[in-house]
PyMOL commands that place a pseudoatom at each C-alpha (Angstrom):
pseudoatom trace, name=CA, resn=MET, resi=1, chain=A, elem=C, hetatm=0, pos=[115.227, 198.473, 116.122]
pseudoatom trace, name=CA, resn=LYS, resi=2, chain=A, elem=C, hetatm=0, pos=[113.379, 195.877, 118.158]
pseudoatom trace, name=CA, resn=TYR, resi=3, chain=A, elem=C, hetatm=0, pos=[114.556, 194.770, 121.556]
pseudoatom trace, name=CA, resn=THR, resi=4, chain=A, elem=C, hetatm=0, pos=[115.152, 191.047, 121.946]
pseudoatom trace, name=CA, resn=PHE, resi=5, chain=A, elem=C, hetatm=0, pos=[114.622, 189.002, 125.037]
pseudoatom trace, name=CA, resn=ARG, resi=6, chain=A, elem=C, hetatm=0, pos=[118.396, 188.827, 125.362]
pseudoatom trace, name=CA, resn=SER, resi=7, chain=A, elem=C, hetatm=0, pos=[118.316, 192.512, 126.276]
pseudoatom trace, name=CA, resn=LEU, resi=8, chain=A, elem=C, hetatm=0, pos=[115.445, 192.145, 128.688]
pseudoatom trace, name=CA, resn=PRO, resi=9, chain=A, elem=C, hetatm=0, pos=[117.434, 191.471, 131.886]
pseudoatom trace, name=CA, resn=LEU, resi=10, chain=A, elem=C, hetatm=0, pos=[118.733, 195.055, 131.959]
pseudoatom trace, name=CA, resn=LEU, resi=11, chain=A, elem=C, hetatm=0, pos=[115.338, 196.479, 131.089]
pseudoatom trace, name=CA, resn=LEU, resi=12, chain=A, elem=C, hetatm=0, pos=[113.554, 194.367, 133.654]
pseudoatom trace, name=CA, resn=SER, resi=13, chain=A, elem=C, hetatm=0, pos=[116.130, 195.131, 136.330]
pseudoatom trace, name=CA, resn=ALA, resi=14, chain=A, elem=C, hetatm=0, pos=[115.339, 198.788, 135.855]
pseudoatom trace, name=CA, resn=LEU, resi=15, chain=A, elem=C, hetatm=0, pos=[111.642, 197.986, 135.966]
pseudoatom trace, name=CA, resn=ILE, resi=16, chain=A, elem=C, hetatm=0, pos=[112.014, 196.047, 139.216]
pseudoatom trace, name=CA, resn=MET, resi=17, chain=A, elem=C, hetatm=0, pos=[113.854, 198.987, 140.789]
pseudoatom trace, name=CA, resn=VAL, resi=18, chain=A, elem=C, hetatm=0, pos=[110.953, 201.245, 139.856]
pseudoatom trace, name=CA, resn=ILE, resi=19, chain=A, elem=C, hetatm=0, pos=[108.430, 198.752, 141.237]
pseudoatom trace, name=CA, resn=ASN, resi=20, chain=A, elem=C, hetatm=0, pos=[110.306, 198.284, 144.468]
pseudoatom trace, name=CA, resn=SER, resi=21, chain=A, elem=C, hetatm=0, pos=[110.745, 201.983, 144.933]
pseudoatom trace, name=CA, resn=SER, resi=22, chain=A, elem=C, hetatm=0, pos=[107.020, 202.612, 144.645]
pseudoatom trace, name=CA, resn=CYS, resi=23, chain=A, elem=C, hetatm=0, pos=[106.411, 199.927, 147.268]
pseudoatom trace, name=CA, resn=GLN, resi=24, chain=A, elem=C, hetatm=0, pos=[80.691, 183.062, 118.057]
pseudoatom trace, name=CA, resn=LYS, resi=25, chain=A, elem=C, hetatm=0, pos=[81.233, 181.862, 117.542]
pseudoatom trace, name=CA, resn=ASP, resi=26, chain=A, elem=C, hetatm=0, pos=[79.387, 184.848, 118.996]
pseudoatom trace, name=CA, resn=SER, resi=27, chain=A, elem=C, hetatm=0, pos=[76.238, 186.196, 117.370]
pseudoatom trace, name=CA, resn=ASP, resi=28, chain=A, elem=C, hetatm=0, pos=[76.768, 189.659, 118.863]
pseudoatom trace, name=CA, resn=PHE, resi=29, chain=A, elem=C, hetatm=0, pos=[79.526, 190.402, 116.335]
pseudoatom trace, name=CA, resn=ASP, resi=30, chain=A, elem=C, hetatm=0, pos=[78.447, 192.319, 113.227]
pseudoatom trace, name=CA, resn=PHE, resi=31, chain=A, elem=C, hetatm=0, pos=[79.871, 190.135, 110.483]
pseudoatom trace, name=CA, resn=GLU, resi=32, chain=A, elem=C, hetatm=0, pos=[78.231, 192.139, 107.702]
pseudoatom trace, name=CA, resn=ASN, resi=33, chain=A, elem=C, hetatm=0, pos=[80.387, 195.132, 108.602]
pseudoatom trace, name=CA, resn=SER, resi=34, chain=A, elem=C, hetatm=0, pos=[83.500, 193.098, 109.275]
pseudoatom trace, name=CA, resn=ASN, resi=35, chain=A, elem=C, hetatm=0, pos=[86.609, 193.655, 107.186]
pseudoatom trace, name=CA, resn=LEU, resi=36, chain=A, elem=C, hetatm=0, pos=[87.061, 189.902, 107.344]
pseudoatom trace, name=CA, resn=LYS, resi=37, chain=A, elem=C, hetatm=0, pos=[84.836, 188.037, 104.890]
pseudoatom trace, name=CA, resn=MET, resi=38, chain=A, elem=C, hetatm=0, pos=[84.444, 185.219, 107.363]
pseudoatom trace, name=CA, resn=GLU, resi=39, chain=A, elem=C, hetatm=0, pos=[82.379, 182.086, 107.009]
pseudoatom trace, name=CA, resn=PHE, resi=40, chain=A, elem=C, hetatm=0, pos=[81.921, 181.900, 110.782]
pseudoatom trace, name=CA, resn=LEU, resi=41, chain=A, elem=C, hetatm=0, pos=[78.173, 181.472, 110.489]
pseudoatom trace, name=CA, resn=SER, resi=42, chain=A, elem=C, hetatm=0, pos=[75.740, 179.686, 112.754]
pseudoatom trace, name=CA, resn=GLY, resi=43, chain=A, elem=C, hetatm=0, pos=[76.428, 175.988, 112.534]
pseudoatom trace, name=CA, resn=GLU, resi=44, chain=A, elem=C, hetatm=0, pos=[80.040, 176.350, 111.442]
pseudoatom trace, name=CA, resn=SER, resi=45, chain=A, elem=C, hetatm=0, pos=[82.308, 173.849, 113.129]
pseudoatom trace, name=CA, resn=THR, resi=46, chain=A, elem=C, hetatm=0, pos=[84.994, 174.914, 115.563]
pseudoatom trace, name=CA, resn=ASN, resi=47, chain=A, elem=C, hetatm=0, pos=[88.583, 175.214, 114.381]
pseudoatom trace, name=CA, resn=ALA, resi=48, chain=A, elem=C, hetatm=0, pos=[87.482, 177.011, 111.216]
pseudoatom trace, name=CA, resn=THR, resi=49, chain=A, elem=C, hetatm=0, pos=[90.035, 179.683, 110.362]
pseudoatom trace, name=CA, resn=THR, resi=50, chain=A, elem=C, hetatm=0, pos=[90.308, 182.822, 108.281]
pseudoatom trace, name=CA, resn=ASN, resi=51, chain=A, elem=C, hetatm=0, pos=[93.319, 184.998, 107.620]
pseudoatom trace, name=CA, resn=PHE, resi=52, chain=A, elem=C, hetatm=0, pos=[93.398, 188.607, 108.732]
pseudoatom trace, name=CA, resn=THR, resi=53, chain=A, elem=C, hetatm=0, pos=[92.903, 190.908, 105.758]
pseudoatom trace, name=CA, resn=ALA, resi=54, chain=A, elem=C, hetatm=0, pos=[93.508, 194.411, 107.129]
pseudoatom trace, name=CA, resn=PRO, resi=55, chain=A, elem=C, hetatm=0, pos=[96.401, 196.277, 105.495]
pseudoatom trace, name=CA, resn=ASN, resi=56, chain=A, elem=C, hetatm=0, pos=[99.854, 195.404, 106.850]
pseudoatom trace, name=CA, resn=THR, resi=57, chain=A, elem=C, hetatm=0, pos=[98.393, 192.640, 109.026]
pseudoatom trace, name=CA, resn=LYS, resi=58, chain=A, elem=C, hetatm=0, pos=[99.235, 188.932, 109.191]
pseudoatom trace, name=CA, resn=GLY, resi=59, chain=A, elem=C, hetatm=0, pos=[97.946, 185.991, 111.209]
pseudoatom trace, name=CA, resn=TYR, resi=60, chain=A, elem=C, hetatm=0, pos=[94.565, 184.316, 111.392]
pseudoatom trace, name=CA, resn=LEU, resi=61, chain=A, elem=C, hetatm=0, pos=[91.384, 183.957, 113.410]
pseudoatom trace, name=CA, resn=THR, resi=62, chain=A, elem=C, hetatm=0, pos=[89.834, 180.720, 114.593]
pseudoatom trace, name=CA, resn=ILE, resi=63, chain=A, elem=C, hetatm=0, pos=[86.844, 179.637, 116.674]
pseudoatom trace, name=CA, resn=ASN, resi=64, chain=A, elem=C, hetatm=0, pos=[87.589, 177.854, 119.940]
pseudoatom trace, name=CA, resn=SER, resi=65, chain=A, elem=C, hetatm=0, pos=[85.450, 175.069, 121.345]
pseudoatom trace, name=CA, resn=ASP, resi=66, chain=A, elem=C, hetatm=0, pos=[83.993, 177.418, 123.991]
pseudoatom trace, name=CA, resn=GLY, resi=67, chain=A, elem=C, hetatm=0, pos=[82.745, 179.843, 121.310]
pseudoatom trace, name=CA, resn=SER, resi=68, chain=A, elem=C, hetatm=0, pos=[85.487, 182.410, 121.837]
pseudoatom trace, name=CA, resn=TYR, resi=69, chain=A, elem=C, hetatm=0, pos=[87.650, 183.719, 119.032]
pseudoatom trace, name=CA, resn=GLY, resi=70, chain=A, elem=C, hetatm=0, pos=[91.303, 182.817, 118.853]
pseudoatom trace, name=CA, resn=ALA, resi=71, chain=A, elem=C, hetatm=0, pos=[93.608, 185.355, 117.231]
pseudoatom trace, name=CA, resn=ARG, resi=72, chain=A, elem=C, hetatm=0, pos=[96.796, 183.541, 116.287]
pseudoatom trace, name=CA, resn=ASP, resi=73, chain=A, elem=C, hetatm=0, pos=[100.190, 184.862, 115.179]
pseudoatom trace, name=CA, resn=PHE, resi=74, chain=A, elem=C, hetatm=0, pos=[98.787, 188.380, 114.932]
pseudoatom trace, name=CA, resn=SER, resi=75, chain=A, elem=C, hetatm=0, pos=[101.422, 190.801, 113.660]
pseudoatom trace, name=CA, resn=GLN, resi=76, chain=A, elem=C, hetatm=0, pos=[101.720, 193.991, 111.669]
pseudoatom trace, name=CA, resn=GLY, resi=77, chain=A, elem=C, hetatm=0, pos=[104.545, 195.469, 109.648]
pseudoatom trace, name=CA, resn=SER, resi=78, chain=A, elem=C, hetatm=0, pos=[105.815, 196.193, 106.166]
pseudoatom trace, name=CA, resn=VAL, resi=79, chain=A, elem=C, hetatm=0, pos=[107.528, 194.155, 103.445]
pseudoatom trace, name=CA, resn=PRO, resi=80, chain=A, elem=C, hetatm=0, pos=[106.796, 190.417, 103.755]
pseudoatom trace, name=CA, resn=ASP, resi=81, chain=A, elem=C, hetatm=0, pos=[109.786, 188.231, 104.491]
pseudoatom trace, name=CA, resn=GLU, resi=82, chain=A, elem=C, hetatm=0, pos=[111.187, 186.736, 101.263]
pseudoatom trace, name=CA, resn=VAL, resi=83, chain=A, elem=C, hetatm=0, pos=[111.702, 183.291, 102.786]
pseudoatom trace, name=CA, resn=ASP, resi=84, chain=A, elem=C, hetatm=0, pos=[108.546, 183.097, 104.906]
pseudoatom trace, name=CA, resn=GLU, resi=85, chain=A, elem=C, hetatm=0, pos=[105.736, 185.382, 103.765]
pseudoatom trace, name=CA, resn=SER, resi=86, chain=A, elem=C, hetatm=0, pos=[103.764, 184.656, 106.943]
pseudoatom trace, name=CA, resn=GLN, resi=87, chain=A, elem=C, hetatm=0, pos=[106.058, 187.128, 108.698]
pseudoatom trace, name=CA, resn=TRP, resi=88, chain=A, elem=C, hetatm=0, pos=[107.468, 190.585, 108.103]
pseudoatom trace, name=CA, resn=LYS, resi=89, chain=A, elem=C, hetatm=0, pos=[110.880, 191.796, 107.037]
pseudoatom trace, name=CA, resn=ASN, resi=90, chain=A, elem=C, hetatm=0, pos=[110.090, 194.947, 109.029]
pseudoatom trace, name=CA, resn=PRO, resi=91, chain=A, elem=C, hetatm=0, pos=[107.782, 194.212, 111.998]
pseudoatom trace, name=CA, resn=ALA, resi=92, chain=A, elem=C, hetatm=0, pos=[105.974, 197.255, 113.361]
pseudoatom trace, name=CA, resn=ASP, resi=93, chain=A, elem=C, hetatm=0, pos=[106.863, 198.646, 116.791]
pseudoatom trace, name=CA, resn=THR, resi=94, chain=A, elem=C, hetatm=0, pos=[103.143, 198.633, 117.669]
pseudoatom trace, name=CA, resn=TYR, resi=95, chain=A, elem=C, hetatm=0, pos=[100.347, 196.274, 116.611]
pseudoatom trace, name=CA, resn=TYR, resi=96, chain=A, elem=C, hetatm=0, pos=[96.750, 197.554, 116.601]
pseudoatom trace, name=CA, resn=PHE, resi=97, chain=A, elem=C, hetatm=0, pos=[93.596, 195.418, 116.832]
pseudoatom trace, name=CA, resn=LYS, resi=98, chain=A, elem=C, hetatm=0, pos=[89.972, 196.350, 116.170]
pseudoatom trace, name=CA, resn=LEU, resi=99, chain=A, elem=C, hetatm=0, pos=[87.244, 194.273, 117.813]
pseudoatom trace, name=CA, resn=SER, resi=100, chain=A, elem=C, hetatm=0, pos=[84.400, 195.455, 115.593]
pseudoatom trace, name=CA, resn=SER, resi=101, chain=A, elem=C, hetatm=0, pos=[86.110, 194.018, 112.514]
pseudoatom trace, name=CA, resn=ASN, resi=102, chain=A, elem=C, hetatm=0, pos=[88.003, 191.177, 114.237]
pseudoatom trace, name=CA, resn=ASP, resi=103, chain=A, elem=C, hetatm=0, pos=[91.089, 192.357, 112.399]
pseudoatom trace, name=CA, resn=GLY, resi=104, chain=A, elem=C, hetatm=0, pos=[94.044, 194.688, 112.506]
pseudoatom trace, name=CA, resn=GLY, resi=105, chain=A, elem=C, hetatm=0, pos=[93.489, 198.362, 113.215]
pseudoatom trace, name=CA, resn=THR, resi=106, chain=A, elem=C, hetatm=0, pos=[95.509, 201.537, 112.879]
pseudoatom trace, name=CA, resn=GLU, resi=107, chain=A, elem=C, hetatm=0, pos=[96.989, 204.161, 115.172]
pseudoatom trace, name=CA, resn=ASN, resi=108, chain=A, elem=C, hetatm=0, pos=[93.858, 206.254, 114.695]
pseudoatom trace, name=CA, resn=ASP, resi=109, chain=A, elem=C, hetatm=0, pos=[91.307, 203.424, 114.815]
pseudoatom trace, name=CA, resn=TYR, resi=110, chain=A, elem=C, hetatm=0, pos=[91.835, 200.602, 117.296]
pseudoatom trace, name=CA, resn=ASP, resi=111, chain=A, elem=C, hetatm=0, pos=[90.484, 199.050, 120.496]
pseudoatom trace, name=CA, resn=PHE, resi=112, chain=A, elem=C, hetatm=0, pos=[93.752, 197.751, 121.922]
pseudoatom trace, name=CA, resn=LYS, resi=113, chain=A, elem=C, hetatm=0, pos=[97.392, 197.592, 120.925]
pseudoatom trace, name=CA, resn=PHE, resi=114, chain=A, elem=C, hetatm=0, pos=[100.598, 195.677, 121.620]
pseudoatom trace, name=CA, resn=SER, resi=115, chain=A, elem=C, hetatm=0, pos=[103.771, 197.700, 122.103]
pseudoatom trace, name=CA, resn=GLY, resi=116, chain=A, elem=C, hetatm=0, pos=[106.963, 197.977, 124.140]
pseudoatom trace, name=CA, resn=THR, resi=117, chain=A, elem=C, hetatm=0, pos=[109.602, 195.294, 124.608]
pseudoatom trace, name=CA, resn=ALA, resi=118, chain=A, elem=C, hetatm=0, pos=[108.780, 192.387, 122.260]
pseudoatom trace, name=CA, resn=ASN, resi=119, chain=A, elem=C, hetatm=0, pos=[105.425, 194.143, 121.658]
pseudoatom trace, name=CA, resn=ALA, resi=120, chain=A, elem=C, hetatm=0, pos=[104.279, 192.451, 124.855]
pseudoatom trace, name=CA, resn=ASN, resi=121, chain=A, elem=C, hetatm=0, pos=[102.538, 195.407, 126.509]
pseudoatom trace, name=CA, resn=PHE, resi=122, chain=A, elem=C, hetatm=0, pos=[98.772, 195.092, 126.067]
pseudoatom trace, name=CA, resn=THR, resi=123, chain=A, elem=C, hetatm=0, pos=[97.091, 198.520, 126.180]
pseudoatom trace, name=CA, resn=VAL, resi=124, chain=A, elem=C, hetatm=0, pos=[93.434, 199.362, 125.610]
pseudoatom trace, name=CA, resn=ASN, resi=125, chain=A, elem=C, hetatm=0, pos=[92.298, 202.543, 123.905]
pseudoatom trace, name=CA, resn=THR, resi=126, chain=A, elem=C, hetatm=0, pos=[91.438, 204.403, 127.108]
pseudoatom trace, name=CA, resn=ALA, resi=127, chain=A, elem=C, hetatm=0, pos=[89.264, 206.856, 125.192]
pseudoatom trace, name=CA, resn=LYS, resi=128, chain=A, elem=C, hetatm=0, pos=[86.946, 203.913, 124.516]
pseudoatom trace, name=CA, resn=TYR, resi=129, chain=A, elem=C, hetatm=0, pos=[87.423, 201.358, 127.292]
pseudoatom trace, name=CA, resn=ASP, resi=130, chain=A, elem=C, hetatm=0, pos=[88.105, 200.738, 130.947]
pseudoatom trace, name=CA, resn=LEU, resi=131, chain=A, elem=C, hetatm=0, pos=[90.376, 197.764, 131.593]
pseudoatom trace, name=CA, resn=TYR, resi=132, chain=A, elem=C, hetatm=0, pos=[90.072, 195.244, 134.438]
pseudoatom trace, name=CA, resn=TYR, resi=133, chain=A, elem=C, hetatm=0, pos=[91.685, 191.933, 135.317]
pseudoatom trace, name=CA, resn=VAL, resi=134, chain=A, elem=C, hetatm=0, pos=[90.404, 188.957, 137.243]
pseudoatom trace, name=CA, resn=ASN, resi=135, chain=A, elem=C, hetatm=0, pos=[92.301, 185.848, 138.334]
pseudoatom trace, name=CA, resn=GLN, resi=136, chain=A, elem=C, hetatm=0, pos=[90.007, 183.382, 136.611]
pseudoatom trace, name=CA, resn=GLU, resi=137, chain=A, elem=C, hetatm=0, pos=[90.130, 181.503, 133.345]
pseudoatom trace, name=CA, resn=LEU, resi=138, chain=A, elem=C, hetatm=0, pos=[88.307, 182.979, 130.368]
pseudoatom trace, name=CA, resn=ALA, resi=139, chain=A, elem=C, hetatm=0, pos=[85.559, 180.345, 130.337]
pseudoatom trace, name=CA, resn=ASN, resi=140, chain=A, elem=C, hetatm=0, pos=[84.722, 181.065, 133.990]
pseudoatom trace, name=CA, resn=VAL, resi=141, chain=A, elem=C, hetatm=0, pos=[84.247, 184.806, 133.515]
pseudoatom trace, name=CA, resn=GLY, resi=142, chain=A, elem=C, hetatm=0, pos=[80.564, 185.404, 132.904]
pseudoatom trace, name=CA, resn=SER, resi=143, chain=A, elem=C, hetatm=0, pos=[79.851, 188.936, 134.048]
pseudoatom trace, name=CA, resn=THR, resi=144, chain=A, elem=C, hetatm=0, pos=[81.183, 192.424, 133.375]
pseudoatom trace, name=CA, resn=ASN, resi=145, chain=A, elem=C, hetatm=0, pos=[81.069, 192.917, 137.155]
pseudoatom trace, name=CA, resn=GLN, resi=146, chain=A, elem=C, hetatm=0, pos=[82.853, 189.621, 137.764]
pseudoatom trace, name=CA, resn=SER, resi=147, chain=A, elem=C, hetatm=0, pos=[83.639, 189.037, 141.418]
pseudoatom trace, name=CA, resn=GLY, resi=148, chain=A, elem=C, hetatm=0, pos=[87.242, 189.892, 142.206]
pseudoatom trace, name=CA, resn=ARG, resi=149, chain=A, elem=C, hetatm=0, pos=[87.852, 192.111, 139.206]
pseudoatom trace, name=CA, resn=ILE, resi=150, chain=A, elem=C, hetatm=0, pos=[90.413, 194.893, 139.631]
pseudoatom trace, name=CA, resn=LYS, resi=151, chain=A, elem=C, hetatm=0, pos=[90.636, 198.022, 137.499]
pseudoatom trace, name=CA, resn=ILE, resi=152, chain=A, elem=C, hetatm=0, pos=[93.886, 198.858, 135.708]
pseudoatom trace, name=CA, resn=THR, resi=153, chain=A, elem=C, hetatm=0, pos=[93.780, 202.626, 135.786]
pseudoatom trace, name=CA, resn=ASN, resi=154, chain=A, elem=C, hetatm=0, pos=[96.435, 203.260, 133.119]
pseudoatom trace, name=CA, resn=GLY, resi=155, chain=A, elem=C, hetatm=0, pos=[94.902, 200.695, 130.748]
pseudoatom trace, name=CA, resn=THR, resi=156, chain=A, elem=C, hetatm=0, pos=[98.100, 198.654, 130.305]
pseudoatom trace, name=CA, resn=ALA, resi=157, chain=A, elem=C, hetatm=0, pos=[99.054, 195.094, 131.215]
pseudoatom trace, name=CA, resn=GLY, resi=158, chain=A, elem=C, hetatm=0, pos=[102.664, 194.073, 130.602]
pseudoatom trace, name=CA, resn=TYR, resi=159, chain=A, elem=C, hetatm=0, pos=[105.329, 192.402, 132.723]
pseudoatom trace, name=CA, resn=ASN, resi=160, chain=A, elem=C, hetatm=0, pos=[104.006, 190.330, 135.635]
pseudoatom trace, name=CA, resn=SER, resi=161, chain=A, elem=C, hetatm=0, pos=[106.996, 188.748, 137.385]
pseudoatom trace, name=CA, resn=LEU, resi=162, chain=A, elem=C, hetatm=0, pos=[110.324, 186.940, 137.122]
pseudoatom trace, name=CA, resn=THR, resi=163, chain=A, elem=C, hetatm=0, pos=[109.125, 183.787, 138.866]
pseudoatom trace, name=CA, resn=GLY, resi=164, chain=A, elem=C, hetatm=0, pos=[107.546, 180.634, 137.520]
pseudoatom trace, name=CA, resn=ILE, resi=165, chain=A, elem=C, hetatm=0, pos=[104.250, 181.007, 139.353]
pseudoatom trace, name=CA, resn=GLY, resi=166, chain=A, elem=C, hetatm=0, pos=[103.560, 184.687, 138.706]
pseudoatom trace, name=CA, resn=ASN, resi=167, chain=A, elem=C, hetatm=0, pos=[102.073, 187.408, 140.875]
pseudoatom trace, name=CA, resn=ARG, resi=168, chain=A, elem=C, hetatm=0, pos=[98.295, 187.459, 141.336]
pseudoatom trace, name=CA, resn=THR, resi=169, chain=A, elem=C, hetatm=0, pos=[98.283, 191.108, 142.434]
pseudoatom trace, name=CA, resn=ASN, resi=170, chain=A, elem=C, hetatm=0, pos=[100.367, 192.435, 139.548]
pseudoatom trace, name=CA, resn=PRO, resi=171, chain=A, elem=C, hetatm=0, pos=[98.152, 193.443, 136.589]
pseudoatom trace, name=CA, resn=GLY, resi=172, chain=A, elem=C, hetatm=0, pos=[100.758, 192.237, 134.084]
pseudoatom trace, name=CA, resn=TRP, resi=173, chain=A, elem=C, hetatm=0, pos=[100.164, 189.156, 131.950]
pseudoatom trace, name=CA, resn=TYR, resi=174, chain=A, elem=C, hetatm=0, pos=[103.578, 187.673, 131.150]
pseudoatom trace, name=CA, resn=ILE, resi=175, chain=A, elem=C, hetatm=0, pos=[106.241, 185.992, 133.253]
pseudoatom trace, name=CA, resn=TYR, resi=176, chain=A, elem=C, hetatm=0, pos=[109.827, 186.480, 132.117]
pseudoatom trace, name=CA, resn=ASN, resi=177, chain=A, elem=C, hetatm=0, pos=[112.371, 183.812, 133.047]
pseudoatom trace, name=CA, resn=LEU, resi=178, chain=A, elem=C, hetatm=0, pos=[115.751, 185.470, 133.637]
pseudoatom trace, name=CA, resn=ARG, resi=179, chain=A, elem=C, hetatm=0, pos=[117.582, 182.164, 133.287]
pseudoatom trace, name=CA, resn=THR, resi=180, chain=A, elem=C, hetatm=0, pos=[116.155, 181.102, 129.927]
pseudoatom trace, name=CA, resn=HIS, resi=181, chain=A, elem=C, hetatm=0, pos=[114.964, 184.467, 128.600]
pseudoatom trace, name=CA, resn=ILE, resi=182, chain=A, elem=C, hetatm=0, pos=[111.640, 182.829, 127.764]
pseudoatom trace, name=CA, resn=MET, resi=183, chain=A, elem=C, hetatm=0, pos=[108.264, 184.404, 128.393]
pseudoatom trace, name=CA, resn=THR, resi=184, chain=A, elem=C, hetatm=0, pos=[105.093, 182.590, 129.452]
pseudoatom trace, name=CA, resn=SER, resi=185, chain=A, elem=C, hetatm=0, pos=[101.525, 183.691, 130.093]
pseudoatom trace, name=CA, resn=PHE, resi=186, chain=A, elem=C, hetatm=0, pos=[100.385, 184.009, 133.714]
pseudoatom trace, name=CA, resn=SER, resi=187, chain=A, elem=C, hetatm=0, pos=[97.338, 181.881, 134.557]
pseudoatom trace, name=CA, resn=PRO, resi=188, chain=A, elem=C, hetatm=0, pos=[94.654, 182.085, 135.593]
pseudoatom trace, name=CA, resn=ARG, resi=189, chain=A, elem=C, hetatm=0, pos=[94.225, 185.626, 134.307]
pseudoatom trace, name=CA, resn=THR, resi=190, chain=A, elem=C, hetatm=0, pos=[91.501, 187.194, 132.156]
pseudoatom trace, name=CA, resn=TYR, resi=191, chain=A, elem=C, hetatm=0, pos=[91.177, 190.834, 131.137]
pseudoatom trace, name=CA, resn=ILE, resi=192, chain=A, elem=C, hetatm=0, pos=[87.829, 192.585, 130.833]
pseudoatom trace, name=CA, resn=LEU, resi=193, chain=A, elem=C, hetatm=0, pos=[87.263, 195.548, 128.523]
pseudoatom trace, name=CA, resn=VAL, resi=194, chain=A, elem=C, hetatm=0, pos=[84.172, 197.654, 129.212]
pseudoatom trace, name=CA, resn=SER, resi=195, chain=A, elem=C, hetatm=0, pos=[83.069, 200.261, 126.684]
pseudoatom trace, name=CA, resn=LYS, resi=196, chain=A, elem=C, hetatm=0, pos=[82.728, 203.728, 128.187]
pseudoatom trace, name=CA, resn=SER, resi=197, chain=A, elem=C, hetatm=0, pos=[80.008, 204.685, 125.700]
pseudoatom trace, name=CA, resn=THR, resi=198, chain=A, elem=C, hetatm=0, pos=[77.869, 201.558, 125.299]
pseudoatom trace, name=CA, resn=GLY, resi=199, chain=A, elem=C, hetatm=0, pos=[78.735, 199.332, 128.242]
pseudoatom trace, name=CA, resn=ASP, resi=200, chain=A, elem=C, hetatm=0, pos=[79.609, 196.496, 125.830]
pseudoatom trace, name=CA, resn=SER, resi=201, chain=A, elem=C, hetatm=0, pos=[82.230, 194.223, 127.301]
pseudoatom trace, name=CA, resn=TYR, resi=202, chain=A, elem=C, hetatm=0, pos=[84.813, 191.745, 126.078]
pseudoatom trace, name=CA, resn=LYS, resi=203, chain=A, elem=C, hetatm=0, pos=[86.883, 189.209, 127.951]
pseudoatom trace, name=CA, resn=ILE, resi=204, chain=A, elem=C, hetatm=0, pos=[90.400, 188.510, 126.728]
pseudoatom trace, name=CA, resn=LYS, resi=205, chain=A, elem=C, hetatm=0, pos=[93.052, 185.896, 127.502]
pseudoatom trace, name=CA, resn=LEU, resi=206, chain=A, elem=C, hetatm=0, pos=[96.602, 186.780, 126.408]
pseudoatom trace, name=CA, resn=ARG, resi=207, chain=A, elem=C, hetatm=0, pos=[98.396, 183.587, 125.446]
pseudoatom trace, name=CA, resn=SER, resi=208, chain=A, elem=C, hetatm=0, pos=[101.785, 184.048, 123.804]
pseudoatom trace, name=CA, resn=VAL, resi=209, chain=A, elem=C, hetatm=0, pos=[104.223, 186.265, 121.913]
pseudoatom trace, name=CA, resn=TYR, resi=210, chain=A, elem=C, hetatm=0, pos=[105.778, 183.342, 119.991]
pseudoatom trace, name=CA, resn=LYS, resi=211, chain=A, elem=C, hetatm=0, pos=[104.869, 182.191, 116.507]
pseudoatom trace, name=CA, resn=GLY, resi=212, chain=A, elem=C, hetatm=0, pos=[102.723, 179.092, 116.782]
pseudoatom trace, name=CA, resn=GLU, resi=213, chain=A, elem=C, hetatm=0, pos=[102.601, 179.816, 120.531]
pseudoatom trace, name=CA, resn=THR, resi=214, chain=A, elem=C, hetatm=0, pos=[105.831, 177.827, 120.928]
pseudoatom trace, name=CA, resn=PRO, resi=215, chain=A, elem=C, hetatm=0, pos=[109.345, 179.239, 121.487]
pseudoatom trace, name=CA, resn=ASN, resi=216, chain=A, elem=C, hetatm=0, pos=[111.745, 178.027, 118.782]
pseudoatom trace, name=CA, resn=ALA, resi=217, chain=A, elem=C, hetatm=0, pos=[114.486, 177.367, 121.359]
pseudoatom trace, name=CA, resn=ASP, resi=218, chain=A, elem=C, hetatm=0, pos=[114.723, 176.395, 125.012]
pseudoatom trace, name=CA, resn=ARG, resi=219, chain=A, elem=C, hetatm=0, pos=[116.765, 179.508, 125.641]
pseudoatom trace, name=CA, resn=ALA, resi=220, chain=A, elem=C, hetatm=0, pos=[116.496, 182.995, 124.110]
pseudoatom trace, name=CA, resn=ALA, resi=221, chain=A, elem=C, hetatm=0, pos=[113.925, 182.038, 121.471]
pseudoatom trace, name=CA, resn=ASN, resi=222, chain=A, elem=C, hetatm=0, pos=[113.651, 184.604, 118.696]
pseudoatom trace, name=CA, resn=ASN, resi=223, chain=A, elem=C, hetatm=0, pos=[110.383, 183.734, 116.912]
pseudoatom trace, name=CA, resn=PHE, resi=224, chain=A, elem=C, hetatm=0, pos=[108.528, 186.768, 118.261]
pseudoatom trace, name=CA, resn=PRO, resi=225, chain=A, elem=C, hetatm=0, pos=[106.528, 188.992, 118.363]
pseudoatom trace, name=CA, resn=PHE, resi=226, chain=A, elem=C, hetatm=0, pos=[103.496, 187.074, 117.077]
pseudoatom trace, name=CA, resn=MET, resi=227, chain=A, elem=C, hetatm=0, pos=[100.603, 187.758, 119.432]
pseudoatom trace, name=CA, resn=SER, resi=228, chain=A, elem=C, hetatm=0, pos=[98.075, 185.033, 120.219]
pseudoatom trace, name=CA, resn=PHE, resi=229, chain=A, elem=C, hetatm=0, pos=[95.014, 185.738, 122.340]
pseudoatom trace, name=CA, resn=ASP, resi=230, chain=A, elem=C, hetatm=0, pos=[91.438, 184.563, 122.887]
pseudoatom trace, name=CA, resn=TYR, resi=231, chain=A, elem=C, hetatm=0, pos=[88.471, 186.907, 123.256]
pseudoatom trace, name=CA, resn=LYS, resi=232, chain=A, elem=C, hetatm=0, pos=[84.696, 186.945, 123.436]
pseudoatom trace, name=CA, resn=LYS, resi=233, chain=A, elem=C, hetatm=0, pos=[81.961, 189.534, 123.755]
pseudoatom trace, name=CA, resn=PHE, resi=234, chain=A, elem=C, hetatm=0, pos=[79.698, 188.912, 126.751]
for i in range(1, 234): cmd.bond("trace and resi %d" % i, "trace and resi %d" % (i + 1))
show_as sticks, trace
zoom trace
């Protein structure tokens, strides 16, 4: 059973107590080996899209104007919804993503995953990557050793704060509004994944948990979890 944002106040109150107590369009991608049969070739215009094709995976990939990829409405589950086949009757408790194929992964083969309340916890595969954050926008991050980057030792970025402006020193990416029960992405914030084996790095901007990146109500929206994020190898 999935938690809804209506149940988040109690969960977040407990979290706060714990916190207080503790004081290409990118040519580097290998399209030939991609599970997606994408037409994102040199010269392709931005805003081209392709649906994810991995098993039990929905959503689509697009190219942003800055050359980064935009994963939109990414979700995994079983049994498509009879009314709207773009979503699942049974959403999975954890979504897995694989960078090498630009598509959904599995529990045994993934680079990062989304889990926890509303699937909003972003966690890298710590056997493969180190995770860092930097308080800059994605387009302004140009180096693996970006000035001001901070390592997230447990490899997870989740809840950031309960205020409208967010907390620059908290590694979490989303702000939860206790009054409206709506979640928004903290900006500016970019995550950096660095491969432990090859040194390859990716920068990632987490955008939204709502389908179409827009809550379907001003209060206690329920069109989640559909993960949208931008990423680029650099």
